VEXDREN-2710 file (C-alpha; in Angstrom, 1 decimal):
% VEXDREN-2710
k/r/px/py/pz
1/MET/59.2/-46.6/-31.0
2/THR/57.3/-47.8/-34.0
3/LYS/55.3/-45.6/-36.3
4/ASN/52.0/-47.1/-35.0
5/LYS/52.9/-46.2/-31.4
6/VAL/53.9/-42.7/-32.4
7/ALA/50.6/-42.2/-34.2
8/ILE/48.6/-43.5/-31.3
9/THR/50.5/-41.3/-28.8
10/LEU/50.0/-38.2/-31.0
11/GLY/46.3/-39.0/-31.4
12/ILE/45.8/-39.3/-27.7
13/MET/47.6/-36.0/-27.1
14/CYS/45.5/-34.3/-29.7
15/LEU/42.3/-35.6/-28.0
16/ILE/43.5/-34.4/-24.6
17/LEU/44.4/-31.0/-26.0
18/THR/41.1/-30.7/-27.8
19/ALA/39.2/-31.6/-24.7
20/ALA/41.2/-29.1/-22.6
21/VAL/40.6/-26.3/-25.2
22/GLY/36.8/-27.1/-25.2
23/ILE/36.6/-27.0/-21.4
24/GLN/38.5/-23.7/-21.3
25/ILE/36.2/-22.2/-24.0
26/ARG/33.1/-23.2/-22.1
27/THR/34.5/-21.9/-18.8
28/ILE/35.3/-18.5/-20.5
29/GLU/31.8/-18.4/-22.0
30/SER/30.2/-19.2/-18.6
31/THR/32.3/-16.6/-16.9
32/SER/31.5/-14.0/-19.5
33/SER/27.8/-14.7/-19.2
34/THR/27.9/-14.4/-15.4
35/VAL/29.8/-11.2/-15.6
36/LYS/27.3/-9.8/-18.2
37/GLN/24.3/-10.8/-16.0
38/THR/26.0/-9.3/-12.9
39/LEU/26.7/-6.0/-14.8
40/LYS/23.1/-6.0/-16.0
41/ASP/21.7/-6.5/-12.5
42/ASP/24.0/-3.8/-11.1
43/ASN/22.9/-1.4/-13.8
44/LEU/19.3/-2.1/-13.2
45/ARG/19.7/-1.7/-9.4
46/ASP/21.5/1.6/-9.9
47/ALA/18.7/2.8/-12.1
48/VAL/16.0/1.9/-9.6
49/LEU/17.9/3.6/-6.8
50/LYS/18.4/6.7/-8.8
51/TRP/14.7/6.9/-9.7
52/LYS/13.8/6.3/-6.0
53/GLU/16.1/9.1/-5.0
54/LYS/14.5/11.4/-7.5
55/TYR/11.0/10.4/-6.3
56/ASP/11.9/11.0/-2.7
57/ASN/13.4/14.4/-3.5
58/LYS/10.3/15.5/-5.5
59/TYR/8.0/14.2/-2.7
60/ARG/9.9/16.3/-0.1
61/GLU/9.6/19.3/-2.4
62/LEU/5.9/18.8/-2.7
63/GLU/5.5/18.5/1.1
64/GLN/7.4/21.7/1.6
65/SER/5.4/23.5/-1.1
66/THR/2.1/22.3/0.5
67/GLN/3.2/23.5/3.9
68/GLN/4.2/26.9/2.5
69/LEU/1.0/27.2/0.6
70/GLU/-1.0/26.4/3.8
71/LYS/0.9/29.2/5.6
72/GLU/0.2/31.7/2.9
73/ARG/-3.5/30.7/2.9
74/GLN/-3.7/31.2/6.6
75/LYS/-2.1/34.6/6.3
76/SER/-4.4/35.8/3.5
77/THR/-7.6/34.6/5.4
78/SER/-6.7/35.7/8.9
79/THR/-8.8/38.9/8.8
80/ASP/-11.3/38.1/6.0
81/ALA/-14.5/36.4/7.2
82/THR/-15.5/35.2/3.7
83/SER/-12.1/33.9/3.0
84/ILE/-12.0/32.1/6.3
85/GLU/-15.3/30.4/5.4
86/LYS/-13.9/29.4/2.0
87/GLN/-10.7/28.1/3.7
88/GLU/-12.7/25.9/6.1
89/GLU/-14.7/24.6/3.1
90/LEU/-11.5/23.8/1.3
91/LYS/-10.2/22.0/4.3
92/LYS/-13.3/19.8/4.4
93/ILE/-13.0/19.1/0.7
94/ASN/-9.3/18.1/1.1
95/ALA/-10.2/15.9/4.1
96/TYR/-12.9/14.2/2.1
97/LEU/-10.6/13.6/-0.9
98/GLY/-7.8/12.4/1.5
99/LEU/-5.5/15.2/0.5
100/SER/-4.8/16.3/4.1
101/LYS/-4.2/14.5/7.3
102/VAL/-7.1/14.6/9.8
103/GLU/-6.9/14.5/13.6
104/GLY/-9.9/14.2/16.0
105/GLN/-12.1/11.9/18.0
106/GLY/-13.7/8.7/16.6
107/LEU/-13.5/5.0/16.6
108/ILE/-10.9/2.3/16.1
109/ILE/-12.3/-1.0/14.9
110/THR/-10.1/-4.1/14.8
111/LEU/-11.1/-7.2/12.8
112/LYS/-9.3/-10.4/13.2
113/ASP/-9.6/-13.9/11.7
114/ASN/-11.3/-16.5/14.0
115/VAL/-8.2/-18.6/14.8
116/THR/-10.1/-20.5/17.6
117/SER/-12.7/-21.8/15.2
118/LYS/-12.8/-25.6/14.8
119/ILE/-14.9/-25.5/11.7
120/GLY/-12.3/-23.9/9.4
121/THR/-14.8/-22.4/6.9
122/ALA/-14.2/-19.4/4.6
123/GLU/-16.4/-17.4/7.0
124/ASP/-13.8/-17.6/9.7
125/VAL/-11.5/-15.0/8.0
126/VAL/-12.0/-11.4/7.1
127/HIS/-13.0/-10.8/3.5
128/ASP/-12.8/-7.7/1.3
129/GLY/-16.6/-7.5/1.4
130/ASP/-16.5/-7.2/5.2
131/LEU/-14.2/-4.2/5.0
132/ARG/-16.3/-2.5/2.4
133/GLU/-19.5/-3.0/4.5
134/ILE/-17.9/-1.5/7.6
135/VAL/-16.4/1.4/5.6
136/ASN/-19.9/2.1/4.1
137/GLU/-21.5/2.1/7.5
138/LEU/-18.9/4.6/8.7
139/LYS/-19.4/6.8/5.7
140/ASN/-23.2/6.8/6.1
141/ALA/-22.7/7.8/9.8
142/GLY/-20.8/10.9/8.6
143/ALA/-17.1/9.8/9.1
144/GLU/-14.8/12.7/8.0
145/ALA/-11.8/10.4/7.4
146/ILE/-11.3/6.6/7.3
147/SER/-8.2/4.4/7.0
148/ILE/-7.6/0.7/6.9
149/ASN/-4.1/-0.4/8.2
150/ASP/-3.0/3.2/7.6
151/GLN/-4.3/3.2/4.0
152/ARG/-6.4/6.3/3.6
153/ILE/-9.9/5.8/2.1
154/THR/-10.6/8.2/-0.7
155/PRO/-13.5/8.4/-3.2
156/SER/-11.4/6.4/-5.6
157/THR/-10.2/3.7/-3.2
158/ALA/-10.9/0.1/-4.2
159/ILE/-11.0/-2.7/-1.6
160/THR/-10.5/-5.9/-3.6
161/CYS/-9.4/-9.4/-3.1
162/ILE/-6.9/-11.4/-5.3
163/GLY/-6.7/-14.9/-4.1
164/THR/-6.0/-14.8/-0.3
165/VAL/-4.7/-11.2/-0.5
166/ILE/-6.7/-8.1/0.2
167/LEU/-5.7/-4.9/-1.6
168/VAL/-6.6/-1.3/-0.4
169/ASN/-5.4/1.4/-2.8
170/ASP/-3.6/-1.5/-4.6
171/GLU/-1.5/-2.0/-1.5
172/LYS/-1.5/-5.4/0.3
173/VAL/-3.1/-5.4/3.8
174/GLY/-3.5/-8.3/6.2
175/ALA/-5.1/-9.3/9.5
176/PRO/-5.5/-7.8/11.9
177/PHE/-7.4/-5.1/10.0
178/ILE/-7.4/-1.8/12.0
179/ILE/-10.0/0.6/10.7
180/LYS/-9.8/4.2/12.0
181/ALA/-12.7/6.6/11.6
182/ILE/-12.8/10.2/12.6
183/GLY/-16.1/12.0/13.1
184/ASN/-18.9/12.5/15.6
185/GLN/-18.1/9.8/18.1
186/GLU/-21.6/9.1/19.3
187/ARG/-23.0/8.9/15.8
188/LEU/-20.2/6.5/14.6
189/TRP/-20.6/4.4/17.8
190/GLY/-24.3/4.1/17.3
191/ALA/-24.0/3.1/13.7
192/ILE/-21.4/0.5/14.2
193/THR/-22.6/-1.1/17.5
194/ARG/-26.4/-1.2/16.6
195/PRO/-28.1/-4.6/17.0
196/GLY/-28.3/-6.2/13.5
197/GLY/-25.6/-4.0/12.1
198/TYR/-22.8/-5.5/10.1
199/ALA/-20.3/-5.5/13.0
200/ASP/-22.9/-7.3/15.1
201/ILE/-23.1/-10.0/12.4
202/LEU/-19.4/-10.3/12.1
203/GLU/-19.0/-10.9/15.8
204/THR/-20.8/-14.2/15.4
205/TYR/-17.8/-15.7/13.5
206/LEU/-14.9/-13.2/13.7
207/THR/-13.1/-11.3/16.4
208/VAL/-14.3/-7.7/16.5
209/ASP/-13.0/-5.0/18.8
210/ILE/-14.5/-1.5/18.8
211/LYS/-13.0/1.3/20.9
212/ARG/-13.7/5.0/21.3
213/GLU/-10.7/7.2/21.0
214/ASP/-10.6/11.0/21.6
215/LYS/-7.4/11.5/19.6
216/ILE/-6.9/9.7/16.3
217/LEU/-4.6/10.7/13.5
218/ILE/-5.2/9.6/10.0
219/GLU/-2.5/10.5/7.5
220/LYS/-3.3/11.8/4.0
221/TYR/-3.5/9.7/0.9
222/ASN/0.0/9.3/-0.6
223/GLY/-1.1/8.2/-4.0
224/VAL/-2.3/10.3/-7.0
225/LEU/-6.0/11.2/-7.5
226/THR/-7.0/11.1/-11.1
227/ASN/-8.7/14.0/-12.9
228/GLN/-11.7/11.8/-13.4
229/THR/-12.0/11.3/-9.7
230/LEU/-12.0/15.0/-9.1
231/LYS/-14.6/15.6/-11.8
232/ASN/-16.9/13.0/-10.3
233/GLU/-16.8/14.9/-7.0
234/GLU/-17.7/18.3/-8.5
END
């Protein structure tokens, strides 16, 4: 073999080895990056699960403490007329603030988008303003507790719209919108079904269903009321 052929052969072998080494390095880097990202995702997932477990445990402890406190209150006020009156007043305040679940008679109002409409206008769907109007009418009629799709309405509740999404207590809710209201059934019924009322207007372009119910349960608010909210109610 001549010197030129040897040189060419060696050159080709060097190129092949260089390319192979480069490919191996890139493979190792890619694998390392994937492993690092996987470890990072796993660590983040583990951290989220740990915090959720801590939250669930603390929430259960709070529930147990609340139940125990209620038992102690009932014991301490069982024979004291003044204390019983204060206890009833406290229950009403807690119900108003959404801090306790409420059960009783009232109305269940269901609002649905008008899927049969051929016009296809913005009025054919339920808007945040529609929910606010119905809630205000129920409040004015003396509703003791109100919820929308199981989101408890409190003095600090905001009903807002972001794009096509409606938020209640910063939680997404969607159609059908089921509004529960507990209170004097006749008064609530008269306020909601009156001619010219907001529900009467909504029925011209939405599907509205209003039912009387003798036993409605509205759960307490699961969020956190701010000190400012409590001050505003003093």
